[in-house]
MOPAC internal coordinates of N, CA, C and O (Angstrom, degrees):
PM7 1SCF
backbone

  N    0.0000 0     0.00 0     0.00 0    0    0    0
  C    1.4498 1     0.00 0     0.00 0    1    0    0
  C    1.5270 1   108.00 1     0.00 0    2    1    0
  O    1.2310 1   120.36 1  -102.17 1    3    2    1
  N    1.2988 1   116.91 1    77.83 1    3    2    1
  C    1.4483 1   121.75 1  -176.40 1    5    3    2
  C    1.5263 1   111.47 1   -70.70 1    6    5    3
  O    1.2310 1   120.13 1   131.98 1    7    6    5
  N    1.3064 1   117.35 1   -48.02 1    7    6    5
  C    1.4646 1   120.81 1  -178.60 1    9    7    6
  C    1.5173 1   112.65 1  -103.05 1   10    9    7
  O    1.2310 1   119.96 1   177.35 1   11   10    9
  N    1.3211 1   117.68 1    -2.65 1   11   10    9
  C    1.4503 1   120.89 1  -176.63 1   13   11   10
  C    1.5110 1   114.37 1   -59.49 1   14   13   11
  O    1.2310 1   120.35 1   152.54 1   15   14   13
  N    1.3268 1   116.94 1   -27.46 1   15   14   13
  C    1.4689 1   119.27 1  -179.94 1   17   15   14
  C    1.5126 1   112.28 1   -59.42 1   18   17   15
  O    1.2310 1   119.95 1   151.73 1   19   18   17
  N    1.3294 1   117.70 1   -28.27 1   19   18   17
  C    1.4692 1   120.36 1   178.30 1   21   19   18
  C    1.5131 1   111.09 1   -62.61 1   22   21   19
  O    1.2310 1   120.85 1   152.62 1   23   22   21
  N    1.3004 1   115.98 1   -27.38 1   23   22   21
  C    1.4582 1   121.08 1   179.67 1   25   23   22
  C    1.5250 1   112.20 1   -95.38 1   26   25   23
  O    1.2310 1   120.49 1   137.81 1   27   26   25
  N    1.3107 1   116.67 1   -42.19 1   27   26   25
  C    1.4589 1   121.11 1  -171.14 1   29   27   26
  C    1.5250 1   113.11 1   -72.20 1   30   29   27
  O    1.2310 1   119.91 1   129.03 1   31   30   29
  N    1.3139 1   117.78 1   -50.97 1   31   30   29
  C    1.4645 1   119.82 1  -172.09 1   33   31   30
  C    1.5274 1   114.41 1   -62.92 1   34   33   31
  O    1.2310 1   118.34 1   137.10 1   35   34   33
  N    1.3252 1   120.77 1   -42.90 1   35   34   33
  C    1.4728 1   117.85 1   177.20 1   37   35   34
  C    1.5265 1   112.19 1   -61.01 1   38   37   35
  O    1.2310 1   120.43 1   139.96 1   39   38   37
  N    1.3182 1   116.78 1   -40.04 1   39   38   37
  C    1.4603 1   120.65 1  -179.64 1   41   39   38
  C    1.5140 1   112.59 1   -69.15 1   42   41   39
  O    1.2310 1   120.38 1   138.03 1   43   42   41
  N    1.3245 1   116.88 1   -41.97 1   43   42   41
  C    1.4638 1   120.36 1   178.76 1   45   43   42
  C    1.5308 1   109.70 1   -63.66 1   46   45   43
  O    1.2310 1   120.35 1   135.10 1   47   46   45
  N    1.3172 1   116.93 1   -44.90 1   47   46   45
  C    1.4651 1   120.68 1   178.85 1   49   47   46
  C    1.5153 1   112.10 1   -61.90 1   50   49   47
  O    1.2310 1   120.28 1   135.82 1   51   50   49
  N    1.3204 1   117.08 1   -44.18 1   51   50   49
  C    1.4672 1   120.90 1   179.54 1   53   51   50
  C    1.5235 1   110.60 1   -64.42 1   54   53   51
  O    1.2310 1   120.28 1   138.43 1   55   54   53
  N    1.3243 1   117.07 1   -41.57 1   55   54   53
  C    1.4615 1   120.04 1   178.40 1   57   55   54
  C    1.5139 1   112.04 1   -62.49 1   58   57   55
  O    1.2310 1   120.69 1   139.46 1   59   58   57
  N    1.3324 1   116.29 1   -40.54 1   59   58   57
  C    1.4636 1   120.63 1   178.98 1   61   59   58
  C    1.5306 1   111.37 1   -64.52 1   62   61   59
  O    1.2310 1   120.73 1   137.05 1   63   62   61
  N    1.3174 1   116.22 1   -42.95 1   63   62   61
  C    1.4676 1   120.55 1   178.65 1   65   63   62
  C    1.5217 1   111.16 1   -66.73 1   66   65   63
  O    1.2310 1   120.58 1   141.95 1   67   66   65
  N    1.3260 1   116.49 1   -38.05 1   67   66   65
  C    1.4625 1   121.55 1  -175.79 1   69   67   66
  C    1.5191 1   113.11 1   -58.76 1   70   69   67
  O    1.2310 1   120.57 1   148.74 1   71   70   69
  N    1.3312 1   116.52 1   -31.26 1   71   70   69
  C    1.4624 1   119.71 1  -177.63 1   73   71   70
  C    1.5205 1   113.16 1  -120.80 1   74   73   71
  O    1.2310 1   120.29 1  -169.43 1   75   74   73
  N    1.3226 1   117.05 1    10.57 1   75   74   73
  C    1.4673 1   120.37 1   178.33 1   77   75   74
  C    1.5154 1   112.16 1    61.10 1   78   77   75
  O    1.2310 1   120.56 1  -126.21 1   79   78   77
  N    1.3265 1   116.53 1    53.79 1   79   78   77
  C    1.4663 1   120.90 1  -177.92 1   81   79   78
  C    1.5189 1   111.16 1   -59.72 1   82   81   79
  O    1.2310 1   120.79 1   -41.22 1   83   82   81
  N    1.3194 1   116.09 1   138.78 1   83   82   81
  C    1.4568 1   120.45 1   176.20 1   85   83   82
  C    1.5244 1   110.45 1   -77.43 1   86   85   83
  O    1.2310 1   120.48 1   148.15 1   87   86   85
  N    1.3134 1   116.68 1   -31.85 1   87   86   85
  C    1.4606 1   122.62 1   176.48 1   89   87   86
  C    1.5271 1   109.05 1  -166.37 1   90   89   87
  O    1.2310 1   120.84 1   -17.38 1   91   90   89
  N    1.3077 1   116.00 1   162.62 1   91   90   89
  C    1.4601 1   122.00 1   177.77 1   93   91   90
  C    1.5198 1   109.44 1  -107.27 1   94   93   91
  O    1.2310 1   121.18 1   -29.04 1   95   94   93
  N    1.3220 1   115.36 1   150.96 1   95   94   93
  C    1.4600 1   120.93 1   179.37 1   97   95   94
  C    1.5241 1   109.39 1  -123.12 1   98   97   95
  O    1.2310 1   121.04 1   -10.45 1   99   98   97
  N    1.3144 1   115.63 1   169.55 1   99   98   97
  C    1.4625 1   120.28 1   174.61 1  101   99   98
  C    1.5250 1   110.51 1   -58.21 1  102  101   99
  O    1.2310 1   120.80 1   145.95 1  103  102  101
  N    1.3224 1   116.08 1   -34.05 1  103  102  101
  C    1.4632 1   120.08 1  -179.96 1  105  103  102
  C    1.5303 1   111.50 1   -61.65 1  106  105  103
  O    1.2310 1   119.99 1   144.77 1  107  106  105
  N    1.3315 1   117.62 1   -35.23 1  107  106  105
  C    1.4658 1   120.37 1   178.07 1  109  107  106
  C    1.5270 1   110.36 1   -61.81 1  110  109  107
  O    1.2310 1   120.70 1   139.00 1  111  110  109
  N    1.3214 1   116.28 1   -41.00 1  111  110  109
  C    1.4652 1   119.74 1   178.89 1  113  111  110
  C    1.5305 1   110.86 1   -70.33 1  114  113  111
  O    1.2310 1   120.58 1   145.78 1  115  114  113
  N    1.3322 1   116.50 1   -34.22 1  115  114  113
  C    1.4589 1   120.14 1   175.59 1  117  115  114
  C    1.5285 1   110.22 1   -65.19 1  118  117  115
  O    1.2310 1   120.37 1   136.90 1  119  118  117
  N    1.3259 1   116.90 1   -43.10 1  119  118  117
  C    1.4681 1   121.10 1   177.77 1  121  119  118
  C    1.5269 1   109.69 1   -61.60 1  122  121  119
  O    1.2310 1   120.27 1   137.41 1  123  122  121
  N    1.3298 1   117.09 1   -42.59 1  123  122  121
  C    1.4591 1   120.58 1   177.93 1  125  123  122
  C    1.5155 1   111.91 1   -62.18 1  126  125  123
  O    1.2310 1   120.62 1   136.21 1  127  126  125
  N    1.3368 1   116.42 1   -43.79 1  127  126  125
  C    1.4653 1   120.57 1   179.09 1  129  127  126
  C    1.5217 1   111.33 1   -65.85 1  130  129  127
  O    1.2310 1   120.35 1   140.38 1  131  130  129
  N    1.3219 1   116.94 1   -39.62 1  131  130  129
  C    1.4658 1   120.85 1   177.84 1  133  131  130
  C    1.5181 1   111.17 1   -64.96 1  134  133  131
  O    1.2310 1   120.94 1   140.52 1  135  134  133
  N    1.3245 1   115.81 1   -39.48 1  135  134  133
  C    1.4627 1   120.45 1   177.52 1  137  135  134
  C    1.5219 1   110.33 1   -63.12 1  138  137  135
  O    1.2310 1   120.67 1   136.24 1  139  138  137
  N    1.3283 1   116.32 1   -43.76 1  139  138  137
  C    1.4642 1   120.82 1   177.24 1  141  139  138
  C    1.5223 1   110.43 1   -60.71 1  142  141  139
  O    1.2310 1   120.42 1   135.22 1  143  142  141
  N    1.3158 1   116.80 1   -44.78 1  143  142  141
  C    1.4659 1   120.46 1  -179.52 1  145  143  142
  C    1.5275 1   111.14 1   -60.60 1  146  145  143
  O    1.2310 1   120.34 1   143.98 1  147  146  145
  N    1.3236 1   116.96 1   -36.02 1  147  146  145
  C    1.4666 1   119.94 1  -179.51 1  149  147  146
  C    1.5266 1   112.04 1   -69.45 1  150  149  147
  O    1.2310 1   120.29 1   161.07 1  151  150  149
  N    1.3257 1   117.05 1   -18.93 1  151  150  149
  C    1.4671 1   121.37 1  -179.75 1  153  151  150
  C    1.5284 1   112.80 1   -90.02 1  154  153  151
  O    1.2310 1   120.66 1   172.66 1  155  154  153
  N    1.3232 1   116.35 1    -7.34 1  155  154  153
  C    1.4636 1   120.54 1   177.73 1  157  155  154
  C    1.5245 1   107.37 1   -89.07 1  158  157  155
  O    1.2310 1   120.68 1   -75.77 1  159  158  157
  N    1.3125 1   116.31 1   104.23 1  159  158  157
  C    1.4595 1   123.00 1  -173.23 1  161  159  158
  C    1.5272 1   111.61 1   -76.39 1  162  161  159
  O    1.2310 1   120.40 1   -20.69 1  163  162  161
  N    1.3225 1   116.84 1   159.31 1  163  162  161
  C    1.4667 1   119.80 1   174.67 1  165  163  162
  C    1.5311 1   112.45 1   -57.22 1  166  165  163
  O    1.2310 1   120.49 1   146.74 1  167  166  165
  N    1.3298 1   116.66 1   -33.26 1  167  166  165
  C    1.4620 1   120.22 1   178.00 1  169  167  166
  C    1.5283 1   110.87 1   -63.53 1  170  169  167
  O    1.2310 1   120.49 1   136.17 1  171  170  169
  N    1.3344 1   116.66 1   -43.83 1  171  170  169
  C    1.4631 1   120.54 1   177.26 1  173  171  170
  C    1.5251 1   110.92 1   -63.20 1  174  173  171
  O    1.2310 1   121.02 1   137.05 1  175  174  173
  N    1.3328 1   115.65 1   -42.95 1  175  174  173
  C    1.4668 1   119.51 1   179.97 1  177  175  174
  C    1.5245 1   111.12 1   -62.59 1  178  177  175
  O    1.2310 1   120.24 1   141.19 1  179  178  177
  N    1.3409 1   117.15 1   -38.81 1  179  178  177
  C    1.4674 1   120.00 1   179.94 1  181  179  178
  C    1.5268 1   111.78 1   -66.68 1  182  181  179
  O    1.2310 1   120.68 1   158.61 1  183  182  181
  N    1.3307 1   116.30 1   -21.39 1  183  182  181
  C    1.4632 1   121.43 1   176.78 1  185  183  182
  C    1.5301 1   111.57 1   -88.97 1  186  185  183
  O    1.2310 1   120.50 1  -179.92 1  187  186  185
  N    1.3342 1   116.65 1     0.08 1  187  186  185
  C    1.4523 1   120.83 1   179.67 1  189  187  186
  C    1.5193 1   113.66 1    86.88 1  190  189  187
  O    1.2310 1   119.78 1  -165.98 1  191  190  189
  N    1.3284 1   118.02 1    14.02 1  191  190  189
  C    1.4659 1   122.03 1  -179.53 1  193  191  190
  C    1.5272 1   109.81 1   -94.41 1  194  193  191
  O    1.2310 1   120.89 1   -48.42 1  195  194  193
  N    1.3216 1   115.91 1   131.58 1  195  194  193
  C    1.4695 1   120.86 1   177.92 1  197  195  194
  C    1.5230 1   112.15 1   -90.35 1  198  197  195
  O    1.2310 1   120.62 1   159.45 1  199  198  197
  N    1.3268 1   116.42 1   -20.55 1  199  198  197
  C    1.4592 1   122.17 1  -175.79 1  201  199  198
  C    1.5219 1   109.74 1  -133.67 1  202  201  199
  O    1.2310 1   120.27 1   -20.48 1  203  202  201
  N    1.3375 1   117.09 1   159.52 1  203  202  201
  C    1.4611 1   119.81 1   172.30 1  205  203  202
  C    1.5308 1   109.96 1   -63.33 1  206  205  203
  O    1.2310 1   120.50 1   -15.76 1  207  206  205
  N    1.3004 1   116.64 1   164.24 1  207  206  205
  C    1.4611 1   122.10 1  -179.62 1  209  207  206
  C    1.5320 1   110.79 1   -62.39 1  210  209  207
  O    1.2310 1   120.85 1   -37.12 1  211  210  209
  N    1.3300 1   115.99 1   142.88 1  211  210  209
  C    1.4696 1   119.56 1   175.72 1  213  211  210
  C    1.5234 1   111.76 1   -62.77 1  214  213  211
  O    1.2310 1   120.33 1   160.14 1  215  214  213
  N    1.3196 1   116.98 1   -19.86 1  215  214  213
  C    1.4680 1   120.27 1   176.22 1  217  215  214
  C    1.5279 1   110.96 1   -63.52 1  218  217  215
  O    1.2310 1   120.32 1   156.80 1  219  218  217
  N    1.3214 1   116.99 1   -23.20 1  219  218  217
  C    1.4648 1   122.22 1  -178.71 1  221  219  218
  C    1.5279 1   112.41 1   -99.81 1  222  221  219
  O    1.2310 1   120.01 1  -163.16 1  223  222  221
  N    1.3289 1   117.59 1    16.84 1  223  222  221
  C    1.4595 1   121.42 1  -171.78 1  225  223  222
  C    1.5241 1   113.22 1   -59.67 1  226  225  223
  O    1.2310 1   119.28 1   145.00 1  227  226  225
  N    1.3137 1   118.98 1   -35.00 1  227  226  225
  C    1.4654 1   120.19 1  -179.19 1  229  227  226
  C    1.5266 1   111.12 1   -67.08 1  230  229  227
  O    1.2310 1   120.21 1   137.19 1  231  230  229
  N    1.3259 1   117.21 1   -42.81 1  231  230  229
  C    1.4629 1   120.28 1   178.19 1  233  231  230
  C    1.5235 1   110.58 1   -69.04 1  234  233  231
  O    1.2310 1   120.57 1   138.50 1  235  234  233
  N    1.3198 1   116.51 1   -41.50 1  235  234  233
  C    1.4650 1   121.01 1   178.05 1  237  235  234
  C    1.5348 1   109.52 1   -60.80 1  238  237  235
  O    1.2310 1   120.08 1   132.78 1  239  238  237
  N    1.3130 1   117.46 1   -47.22 1  239  238  237
  C    1.4707 1   121.51 1  -179.76 1  241  239  238
  C    1.5204 1   111.32 1   -61.78 1  242  241  239
  O    1.2310 1   120.10 1   141.47 1  243  242  241
  N    1.3252 1   117.42 1   -38.53 1  243  242  241
  C    1.4613 1   120.98 1   178.99 1  245  243  242
  C    1.5233 1   110.69 1   -64.72 1  246  245  243
  O    1.2310 1   120.50 1   137.79 1  247  246  245
  N    1.3140 1   116.66 1   -42.21 1  247  246  245
  C    1.4620 1   121.08 1   179.34 1  249  247  246
  C    1.5317 1   110.54 1   -64.98 1  250  249  247
  O    1.2310 1   120.52 1   135.63 1  251  250  249
  N    1.3127 1   116.60 1   -44.37 1  251  250  249
  C    1.4665 1   121.10 1   177.16 1  253  251  250
  C    1.5229 1   110.00 1   -62.35 1  254  253  251
  O    1.2310 1   120.25 1   135.24 1  255  254  253
  N    1.3275 1   117.14 1   -44.76 1  255  254  253
  C    1.4687 1   121.50 1  -179.24 1  257  255  254
  C    1.5178 1   111.64 1   -59.04 1  258  257  255
  O    1.2310 1   120.42 1   135.94 1  259  258  257
  N    1.3163 1   116.80 1   -44.06 1  259  258  257
  C    1.4676 1   120.45 1  -179.71 1  261  259  258
  C    1.5315 1   110.49 1   -62.94 1  262  261  259
  O    1.2310 1   120.15 1   137.78 1  263  262  261
  N    1.3151 1   117.31 1   -42.22 1  263  262  261
  C    1.4703 1   120.69 1   179.20 1  265  263  262
  C    1.5259 1   110.96 1   -64.30 1  266  265  263
  O    1.2310 1   120.58 1   135.99 1  267  266  265
  N    1.3268 1   116.49 1   -44.01 1  267  266  265
  C    1.4680 1   120.92 1   179.85 1  269  267  266
  C    1.5289 1   110.07 1   -66.31 1  270  269  267
  O    1.2310 1   120.05 1   136.17 1  271  270  269
  N    1.3253 1   117.51 1   -43.83 1  271  270  269
  C    1.4650 1   120.94 1   179.44 1  273  271  270
  C    1.5268 1   110.62 1   -59.99 1  274  273  271
  O    1.2310 1   120.32 1   137.40 1  275  274  273
  N    1.3197 1   117.00 1   -42.60 1  275  274  273
  C    1.4661 1   120.15 1   178.39 1  277  275  274
  C    1.5251 1   111.33 1   -64.46 1  278  277  275
  O    1.2310 1   120.28 1   142.97 1  279  278  277
  N    1.3163 1   117.07 1   -37.03 1  279  278  277
  C    1.4681 1   120.54 1   176.90 1  281  279  278
  C    1.5291 1   110.57 1   -64.79 1  282  281  279
  O    1.2310 1   120.50 1   139.04 1  283  282  281
  N    1.3120 1   116.65 1   -40.96 1  283  282  281
  C    1.4742 1   120.98 1   178.73 1  285  283  282
  C    1.5269 1   110.19 1   -63.54 1  286  285  283
  O    1.2310 1   120.51 1   137.46 1  287  286  285
  N    1.3225 1   116.64 1   -42.54 1  287  286  285
  C    1.4679 1   120.24 1   178.76 1  289  287  286
  C    1.5277 1   110.43 1   -64.10 1  290  289  287
  O    1.2310 1   120.28 1   135.15 1  291  290  289
  N    1.3268 1   117.07 1   -44.85 1  291  290  289
  C    1.4711 1   120.65 1  -178.45 1  293  291  290
  C    1.5245 1   112.03 1   -61.72 1  294  293  291
  O    1.2310 1   120.71 1   147.73 1  295  294  293
  N    1.3261 1   116.25 1   -32.27 1  295  294  293
  C    1.4664 1   119.13 1   179.92 1  297  295  294
  C    1.5293 1   112.41 1   -94.87 1  298  297  295
  O    1.2310 1   121.16 1  -169.45 1  299  298  297
  N    1.3420 1   115.39 1    10.55 1  299  298  297
  C    1.4706 1   122.63 1   173.92 1  301  299  298
  C    1.5239 1   113.37 1    57.90 1  302  301  299
  O    1.2310 1   121.01 1  -137.06 1  303  302  301
  N    1.3289 1   115.67 1    42.94 1  303  302  301
  C    1.4594 1   120.69 1   176.13 1  305  303  302
  C    1.5184 1   111.45 1  -111.82 1  306  305  303
  O    1.2310 1   120.13 1  -163.03 1  307  306  305
  N    1.3274 1   117.36 1    16.97 1  307  306  305
  C    1.4595 1   121.91 1   179.44 1  309  307  306
  C    1.5257 1   110.46 1   -97.55 1  310  309  307
  O    1.2310 1   121.26 1   -29.24 1  311  310  309
  N    1.3391 1   115.19 1   150.76 1  311  310  309
  C    1.4641 1   119.65 1   176.01 1  313  311  310
  C    1.5204 1   111.32 1  -107.36 1  314  313  311
  O    1.2310 1   120.54 1   167.03 1  315  314  313
  N    1.3246 1   116.58 1   -12.97 1  315  314  313
  C    1.4625 1   121.05 1   175.88 1  317  315  314
  C    1.5256 1   108.60 1  -135.17 1  318  317  315
  O    1.2310 1   121.11 1   -27.46 1  319  318  317
  N    1.3216 1   115.47 1   152.54 1  319  318  317
  C    1.4581 1   121.98 1   173.58 1  321  319  318
  C    1.5179 1   106.54 1  -128.67 1  322  321  319
  O    1.2310 1   120.65 1   -84.09 1  323  322  321
  N    1.3265 1   116.36 1    95.91 1  323  322  321
  C    1.4631 1   119.65 1  -176.58 1  325  323  322
  C    1.5255 1   111.99 1   -59.06 1  326  325  323
  O    1.2310 1   121.22 1   -37.14 1  327  326  325
  N    1.3172 1   115.26 1   142.86 1  327  326  325
  C    1.4625 1   121.79 1   179.24 1  329  327  326
  C    1.5282 1   110.01 1   -59.69 1  330  329  327
  O    1.2310 1   120.58 1   -44.48 1  331  330  329
  N    1.3048 1   116.50 1   135.52 1  331  330  329
  C    1.4575 1   121.75 1   176.80 1  333  331  330
  C    1.5092 1   114.78 1    83.78 1  334  333  331
  O    1.2310 1   120.15 1  -174.20 1  335  334  333
  N    1.3192 1   117.32 1     5.80 1  335  334  333
  C    1.4640 1   120.75 1  -176.92 1  337  335  334
  C    1.5225 1   112.54 1   -98.04 1  338  337  335
  O    1.2310 1   120.63 1  -157.16 1  339  338  337
  N    1.3168 1   116.39 1    22.84 1  339  338  337
  C    1.4568 1   119.64 1   179.06 1  341  339  338
  C    1.5369 1   112.06 1   -86.64 1  342  341  339
  O    1.2310 1   120.49 1  -178.56 1  343  342  341
  N    1.3353 1   116.67 1     1.44 1  343  342  341
  C    1.4651 1   121.51 1   174.24 1  345  343  342
  C    1.5301 1   108.33 1  -124.75 1  346  345  343
  O    1.2310 1   121.08 1   -19.67 1  347  346  345
  N    1.3219 1   115.55 1   160.33 1  347  346  345
  C    1.4719 1   120.01 1   178.93 1  349  347  346
  C    1.5280 1   110.19 1   -61.31 1  350  349  347
  O    1.2310 1   120.35 1   136.03 1  351  350  349
  N    1.3167 1   116.94 1   -43.97 1  351  350  349
  C    1.4687 1   120.41 1  -179.84 1  353  351  350
  C    1.5250 1   111.41 1   -65.61 1  354  353  351
  O    1.2310 1   120.36 1   142.16 1  355  354  353
  N    1.3303 1   116.92 1   -37.84 1  355  354  353
  C    1.4573 1   120.76 1   177.68 1  357  355  354
  C    1.5162 1   112.14 1   -62.70 1  358  357  355
  O    1.2310 1   120.62 1   141.11 1  359  358  357
  N    1.3337 1   116.42 1   -38.89 1  359  358  357
  C    1.4633 1   120.17 1   179.03 1  361  359  358
  C    1.5262 1   110.42 1   -68.98 1  362  361  359
  O    1.2310 1   120.13 1   140.64 1  363  362  361
  N    1.3186 1   117.36 1   -39.36 1  363  362  361
  C    1.4694 1   120.56 1   177.14 1  365  363  362
  C    1.5251 1   110.14 1   -61.76 1  366  365  363
  O    1.2310 1   120.55 1   136.14 1  367  366  365
  N    1.3091 1   116.55 1   -43.86 1  367  366  365
  C    1.4720 1   120.80 1   179.08 1  369  367  366
  C    1.5302 1   110.10 1   -62.03 1  370  369  367
  O    1.2310 1   120.36 1   136.24 1  371  370  369
  N    1.3335 1   116.92 1   -43.76 1  371  370  369
  C    1.4653 1   120.17 1   179.39 1  373  371  370
  C    1.5297 1   110.96 1   -62.86 1  374  373  371
  O    1.2310 1   120.54 1   132.90 1  375  374  373
  N    1.3255 1   116.57 1   -47.10 1  375  374  373
  C    1.4697 1   120.14 1  -178.97 1  377  375  374
  C    1.5289 1   110.41 1   -61.77 1  378  377  375
  O    1.2310 1   120.56 1   139.03 1  379  378  377
  N    1.3101 1   116.54 1   -40.97 1  379  378  377
  C    1.4641 1   120.50 1   178.76 1  381  379  378
  C    1.5304 1   110.38 1   -64.25 1  382  381  379
  O    1.2310 1   120.27 1   144.29 1  383  382  381
  N    1.3305 1   117.08 1   -35.71 1  383  382  381
  C    1.4658 1   120.28 1  -177.15 1  385  383  382
  C    1.5212 1   113.54 1   -71.57 1  386  385  383
  O    1.2310 1   119.86 1   155.56 1  387  386  385
  N    1.3417 1   117.86 1   -24.44 1  387  386  385
  C    1.4662 1   119.90 1  -179.44 1  389  387  386
  C    1.5123 1   112.36 1  -102.16 1  390  389  387
  O    1.2310 1   120.27 1   179.54 1  391  390  389
  N    1.3169 1   117.09 1    -0.46 1  391  390  389
  C    1.4616 1   120.83 1  -179.51 1  393  391  390
  C    1.5283 1   110.11 1   -68.09 1  394  393  391
  O    1.2310 1   120.87 1   -44.84 1  395  394  393
  N    1.3076 1   115.95 1   135.16 1  395  394  393
  C    1.4509 1   121.93 1   179.01 1  397  395  394
  C    1.5275 1   109.63 1   -66.87 1  398  397  395
  O    1.2310 1   121.12 1   -45.98 1  399  398  397
  N    1.3254 1   115.47 1   134.02 1  399  398  397
  C    1.4655 1   121.14 1   176.59 1  401  399  398
  C    1.5269 1   107.89 1  -121.29 1  402  401  399
  O    1.2310 1   120.51 1   -67.34 1  403  402  401
  N    1.3217 1   116.63 1   112.66 1  403  402  401
  C    1.4731 1   118.73 1   179.07 1  405  403  402
  C    1.5263 1   110.16 1   -72.62 1  406  405  403
  O    1.2310 1   120.94 1   -59.64 1  407  406  405
  N    1.2880 1   115.81 1   120.36 1  407  406  405
  C    1.4599 1   120.92 1   177.54 1  409  407  406
  C    1.5162 1   107.81 1  -129.86 1  410  409  407
  O    1.2310 1   121.28 1   -50.78 1  411  410  409
  N    1.3047 1   115.16 1   129.22 1  411  410  409
  C    1.4647 1   120.67 1  -177.72 1  413  411  410
  C    1.4988 1   111.05 1  -110.86 1  414  413  411
  O    1.2310 1   120.10 1   180.00 1  415  414  413

């Protein structure tokens, strides 16, 4: 995973912040990598792409963050449980709402 860190680390960090993780485990990074792999479509693979376009990094990071946050909650390493995050879509909405947006 030479370039995968560009996708994995922002999502893992956002997921950890979203639920106040006490610590991260190797499993969190595996969940993030698995989430990334699920976003690489057969069409992208047929074009020789291993990852989604960097133009989609915010959506990719949000999806990874939600998966990682849910993994943290399932393993009881969270310190907060945001309201409305009991569904996959709710967690995506929460992660998107706390994502940093650079505005100049």
